[in-house]
C-alpha positions as CSV (number, residue, x, y, z in Angstrom):
1,X,46.8,110.4,-37.0
2,X,43.2,110.4,-38.2
3,X,43.6,106.9,-39.6
4,X,44.9,105.6,-36.2
5,X,42.0,107.1,-34.4
6,X,39.6,105.7,-36.9
7,X,41.1,102.1,-36.4
8,X,40.9,102.5,-32.6
9,X,37.4,103.8,-32.6
10,X,36.1,100.9,-34.8
11,X,38.1,98.4,-32.7
12,X,36.3,99.8,-29.5
13,X,33.0,99.7,-31.2
14,X,33.6,96.1,-32.2
15,X,34.6,95.1,-28.7
16,X,31.5,97.1,-27.3
17,X,29.2,95.2,-29.5
18,X,30.8,91.9,-28.6
19,X,30.3,92.7,-24.9
20,X,26.8,93.9,-25.5
21,X,25.8,90.8,-27.5
22,X,27.4,88.4,-25.0
23,X,25.3,90.1,-22.2
24,X,22.2,89.6,-24.1
25,X,22.9,86.1,-24.9
26,X,23.7,85.3,-21.3
27,X,20.3,86.8,-20.1
28,X,18.5,84.8,-23.0
29,X,20.1,81.6,-21.7
30,X,18.8,82.4,-18.2
31,X,15.3,82.7,-19.5
32,X,15.5,79.4,-21.3
33,X,15.8,77.7,-17.9
34,X,11.9,78.2,-17.9
35,X,9.3,76.2,-19.7
36,X,8.4,76.8,-23.5
37,X,5.6,79.3,-24.2
38,X,4.3,80.4,-27.6
39,X,4.3,84.2,-27.0
40,X,5.7,85.2,-30.4
41,X,2.8,83.5,-32.2
42,X,0.3,84.6,-29.7
43,X,-2.9,86.6,-30.4
44,X,-1.8,88.9,-27.6
45,X,1.3,90.4,-29.3
46,X,0.7,93.9,-30.2
47,X,2.5,96.6,-31.9
48,X,-0.1,99.1,-30.8
49,X,0.5,98.3,-27.2
50,X,4.3,98.5,-27.8
51,X,4.3,101.8,-29.7
52,X,1.9,103.6,-27.4
53,X,3.7,102.5,-24.3
54,X,7.4,102.7,-25.4
55,X,7.1,105.7,-27.5
56,X,4.0,107.3,-26.2
57,X,4.5,106.5,-22.6
58,X,0.8,105.9,-22.2
59,X,1.1,104.2,-18.7
60,X,4.1,106.2,-17.5
61,X,2.3,109.4,-17.9
62,X,-0.5,108.4,-15.7
63,X,1.9,109.4,-12.9
64,X,2.8,112.9,-14.0
65,X,6.2,113.7,-12.3
66,X,8.0,110.4,-13.1
67,X,6.1,110.1,-16.4
68,X,7.3,113.4,-17.7
69,X,10.8,112.8,-16.3
70,X,11.1,109.5,-18.2
71,X,9.5,111.0,-21.3
72,X,12.2,113.7,-21.5
73,X,15.0,111.4,-20.9
74,X,13.6,108.8,-23.4
75,X,13.0,111.3,-26.3
76,X,16.2,113.1,-25.7
77,X,18.1,109.9,-26.0
78,X,16.1,108.8,-29.1
79,X,16.8,112.1,-30.8
80,X,20.5,111.9,-29.8
81,X,20.7,108.3,-31.4
82,X,19.2,109.6,-34.5
83,X,21.7,112.4,-34.6
84,X,24.6,110.1,-34.0
85,X,23.6,107.7,-36.6
86,X,23.2,110.4,-39.2
87,X,26.7,111.6,-38.4
88,X,28.1,108.1,-38.9
89,X,26.2,107.7,-42.2
90,X,27.6,111.0,-43.4
91,X,31.2,110.9,-42.2
92,X,32.0,107.1,-41.9
93,X,30.0,105.6,-44.7
94,X,29.9,108.7,-46.9
95,X,26.1,108.6,-47.3
96,X,25.0,112.2,-48.0
97,X,22.2,112.5,-45.4
98,X,23.4,115.0,-42.7
99,X,23.2,118.2,-44.7
100,X,20.8,120.9,-45.9
101,X,17.4,121.4,-44.2
102,X,17.7,117.9,-42.6
103,X,20.9,119.0,-40.9
104,X,19.5,122.2,-39.6
105,X,16.2,120.7,-38.3
106,X,17.9,117.8,-36.7
107,X,20.5,120.1,-35.2
108,X,17.7,122.3,-33.7
109,X,16.0,119.1,-32.3
110,X,19.2,117.8,-31.0
111,X,19.6,120.7,-28.8
112,X,16.0,121.1,-27.5
113,X,15.5,117.3,-26.8
114,X,19.1,117.1,-25.3
115,X,18.3,120.0,-22.9
116,X,15.1,118.3,-22.1
117,X,16.9,115.1,-21.3
118,X,19.2,116.9,-18.9
119,X,16.1,118.4,-17.2
120,X,14.7,114.8,-17.0
121,X,17.9,113.5,-15.6
122,X,18.1,116.2,-12.9
123,X,14.5,115.5,-12.0
124,X,15.3,111.8,-11.7
125,X,18.4,112.4,-9.5
126,X,16.3,114.9,-7.4
127,X,13.4,112.4,-7.0
128,X,15.6,109.4,-6.2
129,X,18.1,111.0,-3.8
130,X,16.3,114.0,-2.4
131,X,12.6,113.4,-2.5
132,X,13.2,109.5,-2.1
133,X,9.5,108.3,-2.3
134,X,9.1,105.1,-0.2
135,X,8.3,102.9,-3.4
136,X,11.9,103.5,-4.7
137,X,14.7,101.5,-3.5
138,X,18.1,102.8,-4.8
139,X,21.1,100.9,-5.4
140,X,24.5,101.9,-7.1
141,X,23.3,100.7,-10.5
142,X,20.5,103.3,-10.5
143,X,22.9,106.3,-10.0
144,X,25.5,104.9,-12.5
145,X,22.9,104.6,-15.2
146,X,21.6,108.2,-14.7
147,X,25.1,109.8,-14.4
148,X,26.3,107.8,-17.5
149,X,23.5,109.1,-19.6
150,X,24.1,112.6,-18.2
151,X,27.7,112.4,-19.0
152,X,27.0,111.5,-22.6
153,X,24.7,114.4,-23.2
154,X,26.8,116.9,-21.4
155,X,29.9,116.1,-23.3
156,X,27.9,116.1,-26.5
157,X,26.9,119.6,-25.8
158,X,30.5,120.6,-25.0
159,X,31.7,119.1,-28.2
160,X,29.1,121.1,-30.1
161,X,30.0,124.4,-28.3
162,X,33.7,123.8,-29.1
163,X,33.1,123.0,-32.8
164,X,30.8,126.1,-33.3
165,X,33.5,128.2,-31.7
166,X,36.6,127.2,-33.7
167,X,34.7,126.7,-36.9
168,X,32.7,129.9,-36.7
169,X,29.7,127.9,-37.9
170,X,27.3,130.3,-39.7
171,X,24.4,128.1,-38.8
172,X,25.0,128.1,-35.1
173,X,21.5,129.7,-34.4
174,X,19.9,126.4,-35.2
175,X,21.8,124.9,-32.3
176,X,20.8,127.3,-29.3
177,X,22.5,125.4,-26.5
178,X,25.8,124.9,-28.4
179,X,25.7,128.5,-29.5
180,X,25.4,129.6,-25.9
181,X,28.3,127.3,-24.8
182,X,30.4,128.5,-27.7
183,X,30.5,131.8,-26.1
184,X,32.2,130.5,-23.1
185,X,35.0,129.1,-25.2
186,X,35.5,132.2,-27.3
187,X,38.4,133.5,-25.3
188,X,40.5,130.2,-25.8
189,X,42.9,130.1,-28.5
190,X,41.8,127.9,-31.4
191,X,44.5,125.4,-30.9
192,X,43.4,124.9,-27.4
193,X,39.8,124.6,-28.4
194,X,40.8,121.9,-31.0
195,X,42.9,120.0,-28.5
196,X,40.1,120.1,-25.9
197,X,37.6,119.0,-28.5
198,X,39.8,116.0,-29.3
199,X,39.9,115.1,-25.5
200,X,36.1,115.6,-24.9
201,X,35.4,113.6,-28.1
202,X,37.3,110.6,-26.7
203,X,35.5,110.9,-23.3
204,X,32.2,111.1,-25.2
205,X,33.0,108.1,-27.3
206,X,34.2,106.0,-24.3
207,X,31.0,107.0,-22.3
208,X,28.8,106.1,-25.2
209,X,30.4,102.8,-25.8
210,X,30.5,102.0,-22.1
211,X,26.8,102.8,-22.0
212,X,26.2,100.3,-24.8
213,X,28.2,97.6,-23.2
214,X,26.7,98.3,-19.7
215,X,23.1,97.8,-21.0
216,X,22.7,94.1,-20.6
217,X,24.5,94.1,-17.3
218,X,22.4,96.9,-15.6
219,X,19.0,98.3,-15.0
220,X,19.3,99.8,-18.5
221,X,18.5,96.4,-19.8
222,X,14.9,97.5,-19.4
223,X,15.3,99.5,-22.6
224,X,15.1,96.1,-24.3
225,X,13.2,93.9,-22.1
226,X,10.7,96.5,-21.2
227,X,9.7,97.2,-24.8
228,X,9.8,93.4,-25.5
229,X,7.4,92.7,-22.6
230,X,5.1,95.4,-23.9
231,X,4.9,93.7,-27.2
232,X,4.6,90.1,-25.9
233,X,2.3,90.8,-23.0
234,X,-1.3,89.8,-22.6
235,X,-3.3,93.0,-22.1
236,X,-5.1,91.4,-19.1
237,X,-3.0,88.4,-18.2
238,X,-5.1,87.6,-15.1
239,X,-8.4,87.8,-17.1
240,X,-8.2,84.3,-18.3
241,X,-5.7,82.0,-16.5
242,X,-4.0,79.3,-18.3
243,X,-5.8,76.0,-17.8
244,X,-3.9,73.0,-16.3
245,X,-4.1,69.9,-18.3
246,X,-5.6,67.5,-15.7
247,X,-6.3,64.7,-18.2
248,X,-2.6,63.9,-18.8
249,X,-1.6,61.1,-16.5
250,X,2.0,61.7,-17.1
251,X,2.0,65.1,-15.6
252,X,3.4,64.9,-12.0
253,X,3.4,68.5,-11.0
254,X,0.5,71.0,-10.9
255,X,1.2,74.7,-10.3
256,X,4.7,76.1,-9.6
257,X,7.0,74.7,-6.9
258,X,10.5,75.5,-8.4
259,X,11.8,78.5,-10.3
260,X,12.4,76.6,-13.6
261,X,8.7,75.5,-13.8
262,X,7.6,79.2,-14.8
263,X,7.7,79.8,-18.6
264,X,10.6,81.8,-20.1
265,X,8.2,84.7,-20.5
266,X,7.4,84.7,-16.8
267,X,11.1,84.7,-16.0
268,X,11.8,87.5,-18.5
269,X,9.3,89.6,-16.5
270,X,12.0,89.9,-13.7
271,X,14.4,91.5,-16.2
272,X,11.7,93.8,-17.5
273,X,10.7,95.2,-14.1
274,X,12.4,98.6,-13.4
275,X,11.6,98.5,-9.7
276,X,9.5,101.8,-10.2
277,X,7.1,100.7,-7.5
278,X,3.8,101.7,-9.1
279,X,2.5,98.2,-8.5
280,X,3.3,98.5,-4.8
281,X,1.7,102.0,-4.6
282,X,-1.5,100.6,-5.8
283,X,-1.6,97.1,-4.2
284,X,-4.6,97.1,-1.6
285,X,-2.6,94.3,0.3
286,X,0.6,96.2,0.6
287,X,-1.2,99.5,1.5
288,X,-3.0,97.8,4.4
289,X,0.3,96.3,5.9
290,X,0.2,92.9,4.3
291,X,3.6,91.3,3.5
292,X,2.8,91.4,-0.2
293,X,4.7,93.9,-2.4
294,X,4.3,93.0,-6.1
295,X,7.7,94.7,-6.8
296,X,9.5,92.7,-4.1
297,X,7.8,89.5,-5.2
298,X,9.0,90.0,-8.8
299,X,12.5,91.0,-7.7
300,X,12.7,88.0,-5.3
301,X,11.9,85.6,-8.1
302,X,14.4,87.2,-10.4
303,X,17.3,87.3,-7.6
304,X,16.5,83.7,-6.7
305,X,16.7,82.6,-10.5
306,X,20.0,84.3,-11.0
307,X,21.4,82.9,-7.8
308,X,20.4,79.4,-8.8
309,X,21.9,79.8,-12.2
310,X,25.2,81.1,-10.9
311,X,25.2,78.3,-8.4
312,X,24.7,75.8,-11.3
313,X,27.6,77.3,-13.2
314,X,29.9,77.0,-10.3
315,X,28.9,73.6,-8.8
316,X,26.7,72.0,-11.6
317,X,24.1,71.8,-8.8
318,X,20.5,71.5,-10.1
319,X,18.9,74.8,-10.7
320,X,15.8,74.1,-8.8
321,X,16.1,72.4,-5.6
322,X,14.5,75.1,-3.4
323,X,10.8,75.3,-2.8
324,X,9.7,78.7,-3.9
325,X,7.1,78.7,-1.1
326,X,8.2,79.3,1.8
327,X,12.0,79.5,1.1
328,X,12.0,82.3,-1.4
329,X,8.3,83.7,-1.1
330,X,6.5,83.5,2.3
331,X,3.2,81.8,2.4
332,X,1.4,85.0,3.7
333,X,2.7,86.7,0.6
334,X,1.0,84.2,-1.6
335,X,-2.3,84.3,0.3
336,X,-2.4,88.1,0.7
337,X,-3.2,88.9,-2.9
338,X,-6.7,89.7,-3.9
339,X,-6.0,89.2,-7.6
340,X,-7.4,92.7,-8.1
341,X,-5.0,93.2,-11.2
342,X,-4.0,96.8,-9.8
343,X,-0.4,95.8,-10.1
344,X,-0.7,94.7,-13.7
345,X,-2.8,97.7,-14.6
346,X,-0.2,100.2,-13.3
347,X,3.0,98.4,-14.6
348,X,4.5,100.4,-17.5
349,X,6.2,97.4,-18.7
350,X,3.3,94.9,-18.4
351,X,4.8,92.5,-15.8
352,X,2.2,89.7,-15.2
353,X,2.0,89.2,-11.4
354,X,-1.3,87.6,-10.7
355,X,-0.9,84.4,-12.9
356,X,2.4,83.6,-11.1
357,X,0.7,84.1,-7.7
358,X,-2.1,81.7,-8.7
359,X,0.4,79.2,-10.0
360,X,2.1,79.2,-6.6
361,X,-1.3,78.6,-4.9
362,X,-2.1,75.8,-7.3
363,X,1.0,73.9,-6.1
364,X,0.2,74.6,-2.5
365,X,-3.4,73.5,-2.9
366,X,-3.2,70.6,-5.3
367,X,0.3,69.2,-4.5
368,X,0.8,70.0,-0.8
369,X,-2.7,70.5,0.5
370,X,-1.4,73.5,2.2
371,X,-3.9,76.4,2.4
372,X,-5.7,78.5,4.9
373,X,-8.2,76.4,6.9
374,X,-11.2,78.7,5.9
375,X,-10.7,77.9,2.3
376,X,-11.4,74.2,3.1
377,X,-15.0,75.1,4.1
378,X,-15.5,77.0,0.8
379,X,-14.1,74.2,-1.2
380,X,-16.2,71.6,0.6
381,X,-19.4,73.8,0.0
382,X,-18.6,74.1,-3.7
383,X,-17.8,70.4,-4.1
384,X,-20.9,69.1,-2.1
385,X,-23.6,71.7,-2.7
386,X,-22.3,73.8,-5.7
387,X,-21.8,77.0,-3.6
388,X,-19.1,78.2,-1.2
389,X,-21.7,78.8,1.6
390,X,-22.4,75.0,1.7
391,X,-26.1,75.7,1.9
392,X,-28.1,72.9,0.4
393,X,-28.4,72.9,-3.4
394,X,-32.1,72.2,-3.4
395,X,-32.9,75.8,-2.0
396,X,-30.9,77.6,-4.8
397,X,-34.1,78.8,-6.6
398,X,-36.0,79.7,-3.5
399,X,-35.1,83.5,-4.0
400,X,-37.2,83.6,-7.1
401,X,-40.3,81.8,-6.0
402,X,-42.5,84.9,-5.9
403,X,-41.2,86.3,-9.1
404,X,-42.7,84.1,-11.7
405,X,-39.4,83.5,-13.4
406,X,-39.3,80.6,-15.8
407,X,-36.9,77.7,-15.2
408,X,-35.1,76.6,-18.3
409,X,-36.0,73.0,-17.6
410,X,-39.6,74.2,-18.2
411,X,-39.0,76.8,-21.0
412,X,-35.6,76.8,-22.8
413,X,-36.9,79.0,-25.6
414,X,-36.0,82.3,-23.7
415,X,-33.5,84.7,-25.1
416,X,-31.5,85.2,-22.1
417,X,-30.4,83.1,-19.2
418,X,-30.2,85.2,-16.0
419,X,-27.2,84.0,-13.8
420,X,-27.8,85.3,-10.2
421,X,-24.6,83.5,-8.9
422,X,-24.2,82.0,-5.6
423,X,-24.6,85.4,-3.8
424,X,-27.8,86.2,-5.5
425,X,-29.2,82.7,-4.6
426,X,-28.0,82.2,-1.0
427,X,-26.8,85.5,0.6
428,X,-29.7,87.2,2.1
429,X,-28.4,90.8,1.3
430,X,-27.7,90.0,-2.3
431,X,-31.0,88.2,-2.8
432,X,-32.5,91.6,-2.8
433,X,-30.3,92.6,-5.8
434,X,-31.1,89.5,-7.7
435,X,-34.8,90.4,-7.1
436,X,-34.3,93.9,-8.3
437,X,-32.6,92.7,-11.5
438,X,-35.4,90.3,-12.3
439,X,-37.9,93.0,-11.7
440,X,-36.2,95.4,-14.1
441,X,-35.8,92.8,-16.7
442,X,-39.5,91.9,-16.5
443,X,-40.5,95.6,-16.5
444,X,-38.4,96.1,-19.8
445,X,-40.1,93.0,-21.4
446,X,-36.9,90.9,-21.6
447,X,-37.2,87.2,-22.5
448,X,-35.2,85.3,-19.8
449,X,-35.2,82.4,-17.5
450,X,-32.9,80.9,-14.7
451,X,-31.3,77.4,-14.2
452,X,-32.5,77.3,-10.7
453,X,-31.2,74.1,-8.9
454,X,-29.2,73.2,-12.0
455,X,-26.9,76.3,-11.6
456,X,-23.7,75.7,-9.8
457,X,-20.8,78.1,-8.6
458,X,-19.0,79.4,-11.6
459,X,-15.8,78.3,-9.9
460,X,-14.0,81.7,-9.8
461,X,-13.1,81.5,-6.1
462,X,-11.8,77.9,-6.5
463,X,-9.6,78.8,-9.3
464,X,-8.1,81.9,-7.9
465,X,-7.5,80.1,-4.7
466,X,-5.5,77.5,-6.6
467,X,-7.9,74.6,-6.7
468,X,-7.9,74.1,-10.5
469,X,-9.4,70.7,-10.1
470,X,-12.6,71.9,-8.5
471,X,-12.8,74.9,-10.9
472,X,-12.8,72.7,-13.9
473,X,-15.4,70.2,-12.6
474,X,-17.8,73.1,-11.8
475,X,-17.0,74.7,-15.2
476,X,-17.6,71.5,-17.1
477,X,-20.8,70.7,-15.3
478,X,-22.3,74.3,-15.9
479,X,-21.2,74.3,-19.6
480,X,-22.8,70.9,-20.1
481,X,-26.0,72.1,-18.6
482,X,-26.1,75.4,-20.5
483,X,-25.1,73.9,-23.8
484,X,-27.8,71.2,-23.2
485,X,-30.4,74.0,-23.2
486,X,-28.7,75.8,-26.1
487,X,-27.9,78.9,-24.0
488,X,-26.3,81.6,-26.1
489,X,-26.8,84.9,-24.1
490,X,-26.3,85.3,-20.4
491,X,-26.9,88.1,-18.0
492,X,-25.2,87.9,-14.6
493,X,-25.1,90.2,-11.5
494,X,-21.7,89.0,-10.2
495,X,-18.5,90.4,-11.9
496,X,-16.6,87.3,-10.9
497,X,-19.2,85.0,-12.7
498,X,-19.2,87.5,-15.5
499,X,-15.4,87.3,-16.0
500,X,-15.3,83.6,-15.5
501,X,-18.1,82.6,-17.9
502,X,-17.2,85.2,-20.6
503,X,-13.4,84.9,-20.6
504,X,-12.5,81.4,-19.0
505,X,-15.3,79.1,-20.0
506,X,-14.5,79.3,-23.8
507,X,-11.4,77.2,-23.0
508,X,-13.7,74.4,-22.0
509,X,-16.3,74.8,-24.7
510,X,-18.5,77.3,-23.3
511,X,-18.9,80.1,-25.7
512,X,-21.5,82.6,-24.7
513,X,-22.5,86.2,-25.2
514,X,-22.2,87.5,-21.6
515,X,-23.6,90.7,-20.1
516,X,-23.1,92.1,-16.7
517,X,-26.4,93.6,-15.4
518,X,-24.8,97.2,-15.2
519,X,-24.2,97.1,-19.0
520,X,-27.4,95.5,-19.9
521,X,-29.5,97.8,-17.9
522,X,-27.6,100.8,-19.2
523,X,-28.6,99.5,-22.8
524,X,-32.3,99.1,-21.7
525,X,-32.2,102.8,-20.5
526,X,-30.6,104.0,-23.7
527,X,-33.3,102.2,-25.7
528,X,-36.0,103.8,-23.6
529,X,-37.2,100.5,-22.4
530,X,-36.7,101.6,-18.7
531,X,-37.5,105.2,-17.7
532,X,-36.6,106.5,-14.2
533,X,-39.6,108.5,-12.8
534,X,-38.8,109.1,-9.2
535,X,-36.4,111.7,-8.0
536,X,-33.7,110.2,-5.5
537,X,-32.3,113.0,-3.3
538,X,-28.9,111.1,-2.5
539,X,-25.3,111.9,-2.7
540,X,-23.6,108.7,-3.8
541,X,-20.1,107.4,-4.6
542,X,-19.6,104.6,-7.0
543,X,-17.1,101.8,-6.1
544,X,-15.5,100.1,-9.2
545,X,-15.4,96.4,-8.8
546,X,-12.0,95.0,-9.8
547,X,-13.4,92.2,-12.0
548,X,-15.9,94.6,-13.7
549,X,-13.5,97.5,-14.2
550,X,-9.8,96.5,-14.4
551,X,-10.7,93.0,-15.7
552,X,-13.3,93.9,-18.3
553,X,-13.1,97.8,-18.8
554,X,-16.7,98.3,-17.7
555,X,-16.5,101.9,-16.2
556,X,-18.9,103.9,-18.2
557,X,-22.0,102.0,-18.1
558,X,-22.5,101.9,-14.3
559,X,-22.0,105.7,-14.2
560,X,-24.5,106.2,-17.1
561,X,-27.1,104.4,-15.0
562,X,-26.5,106.8,-12.2
563,X,-26.7,109.8,-14.6
564,X,-30.1,108.8,-15.6
565,X,-31.6,108.9,-12.1
566,X,-32.9,112.4,-11.2
567,X,-31.6,113.8,-8.0
568,X,-28.5,111.8,-7.6
569,X,-25.2,113.6,-7.0
570,X,-22.2,111.3,-7.8
571,X,-19.1,112.0,-5.9
572,X,-16.0,110.1,-7.1
573,X,-13.5,108.7,-4.7
574,X,-9.9,109.6,-5.2
575,X,-9.2,106.0,-6.2
576,X,-11.6,105.3,-9.1
577,X,-11.9,103.5,-12.4
578,X,-8.4,102.1,-13.4
579,X,-7.0,103.1,-10.0
580,X,-10.1,101.9,-8.0
581,X,-9.2,100.3,-4.7
582,X,-10.1,96.6,-4.1
583,X,-12.8,95.8,-1.5
584,X,-10.7,92.8,-0.4
585,X,-12.8,90.0,-1.5
586,X,-11.2,89.0,-4.8
587,X,-8.8,86.0,-5.4
588,X,-11.1,83.8,-3.1
589,X,-10.3,86.2,-0.2
590,X,-14.1,86.5,0.3
591,X,-13.8,83.2,2.2
592,X,-10.6,84.0,4.1
593,X,-10.0,85.9,7.2
594,X,-7.6,88.9,7.3
595,X,-5.2,88.2,10.2
596,X,-2.4,90.8,9.1
597,X,-2.6,94.5,9.0
598,X,-5.7,96.6,8.4
599,X,-8.8,95.2,6.8
600,X,-8.9,96.1,3.0
601,X,-12.7,96.7,3.1
602,X,-12.4,99.0,6.1
603,X,-9.6,101.0,4.2
604,X,-12.0,101.3,1.1
605,X,-15.0,102.2,3.2
606,X,-13.0,105.1,4.7
607,X,-12.2,106.3,1.3
608,X,-15.9,106.3,0.3
609,X,-16.8,108.1,3.6
610,X,-14.2,111.0,2.8
611,X,-16.4,112.0,-0.2
612,X,-19.2,112.9,2.0
613,X,-21.6,110.6,0.2
614,X,-24.7,109.1,2.1
615,X,-24.8,106.2,-0.3
616,X,-22.2,103.8,-1.4
617,X,-23.1,102.3,-4.8
618,X,-21.5,99.2,-6.4
619,X,-22.3,96.4,-8.9
620,X,-20.8,93.5,-7.3
621,X,-22.2,91.1,-4.6
622,X,-18.7,90.7,-3.0
623,X,-18.1,94.4,-2.9
624,X,-21.6,95.0,-1.5
625,X,-21.0,92.7,1.3
626,X,-17.5,94.0,2.1
627,X,-18.5,97.6,2.0
628,X,-21.6,97.0,4.0
629,X,-19.4,95.3,6.7
630,X,-17.1,98.4,6.5
631,X,-19.9,100.7,7.3
632,X,-20.8,98.7,10.3
633,X,-17.2,98.5,11.5
634,X,-17.3,102.4,11.3
635,X,-20.7,102.5,13.1
636,X,-22.3,104.5,10.2
637,X,-24.4,101.8,8.7
638,X,-27.6,103.7,10.0
639,X,-26.8,106.9,8.0
640,X,-24.6,105.5,5.2
641,X,-26.3,103.0,3.0
642,X,-24.7,100.6,0.7
643,X,-26.7,99.6,-2.5
644,X,-26.3,97.9,-5.8
645,X,-27.0,99.9,-9.0
646,X,-30.0,97.7,-9.8
647,X,-31.6,98.5,-6.4
648,X,-31.3,102.3,-7.0
649,X,-32.6,102.0,-10.5
650,X,-35.6,100.0,-9.3
651,X,-36.3,102.5,-6.7
652,X,-36.2,105.4,-9.2
653,X,-38.9,103.6,-11.4
654,X,-41.4,103.1,-8.5
């Protein structure tokens, strides 16, 4: 009888593994519809990122309830898997491992973590079907997955209780859950206990094998793809976008028009996504009633991919054939994104949303000339005058006329190039910031100069709006100018310029040591080259710029500057640092109108006002403009001031 059971068990296991492997292979073949991409050999692959997020749940635990819930389920299942493997090695392969102290410790851990997993599963069921947060959309697969895991663990405990009861296990104290269950079976006859054990054993086995076979065909597939995505991900995928090869005359398509034009890794993102909705809960566009939901965007692409692959199998029809925009993704979805990276920062499996959206924009702009009319004005300004305001390029250095700042054309032996950016050169409000930065640098004795009329827009807005051709032209002209002067170190006041010059210009031969003025001024304060003297009796709240914070992890330095100013009371907004809320100007949206929903800058301004602060502080010209506009819309601009860090620091010195 035992021999027959053994044969049946191993036959079922082989069948299970065949179904599992076939499912994996089918998913892999779907990803191969996409374009090649060298992720396995990439510098971005990371065991540390994989281990800290798969096993440490680093990102999942940022959101406490679902984080703890998933941690309990995950580790319960890991320990159960170790226990199952140990039993198989001992009983089926006769390897003496599951005995002695290892047996006792593992038995104890199995019970503790198994009980924890049940708690986690009940939390998950309660959350999904009772609390039902808006970001979750339930389908039958979710319930099946949870109940299947619950069934495996519960039947495992019942088996343990029965075994302890009819074997009178002297070490039962090491298995507290099994020991308690054993008491409930103590009144049954031993024969009945053994027969029930046999039945439950088969149920447990079938549930376990069913679980394994079900993985590639269900949401459970994220067990594999989620971890794989964590390993293969770029930590900040949007930080440096992949350049288009504009020199190859054989390339007929720029950007993404059809699903198969994404890379295999971008297509795998859809299978890694677990629909948890964290991206959606932190998306400023979604939270202000725009049509963009990063979760829905990812799932829409995934569903379209599988629909097209299935149709190809049935009819041999071309997998592409449908324009992604607008037939799968609405145009307003594509243009609503501020590229703030909040979705990517919160995603526990590191789905890369922003590059896909920019790729769709690239197709719309460069192939179809289909983009918001306001963008045309910005494009024309950058092309004709080197700035999106389209103000004559000859006036670019006028802001510095009274400051005695050397031009590199006159003196290129300075240590630093100060890059005020288009805002510092042309926007009246942000000229004051550039002037404050210059005065601070001069007071600290820093050797620096400016390019003046030779400086052009860094190209960030052009690139994020999808005009890669314009971006590359601007980048190459700036790089040629700076390299001609031997520039090595740059200080900039705009986080968009900072990110572009530091992280994207190296792709085109521009390699520089780049500082944002917040980190440079913080260093000057630390060295004692700047010493605040004047007390400023202000209650302020600091707004984290997306391109300074989430893109480049500069959170500490701006706050360090505020901490050095006597009299300042810093009140943090609820959404700060990694969870900071976008001002609405990123992704080129500085130049576009908001026609749908609530204005993002108004939402952020209201968040700032709830702190009770009388001064809103930032370190980005776009954020400064948007937040100042927000205070005007709320009619509080007379009492609530909006300032840059550099302006406050200069006030404290004089």
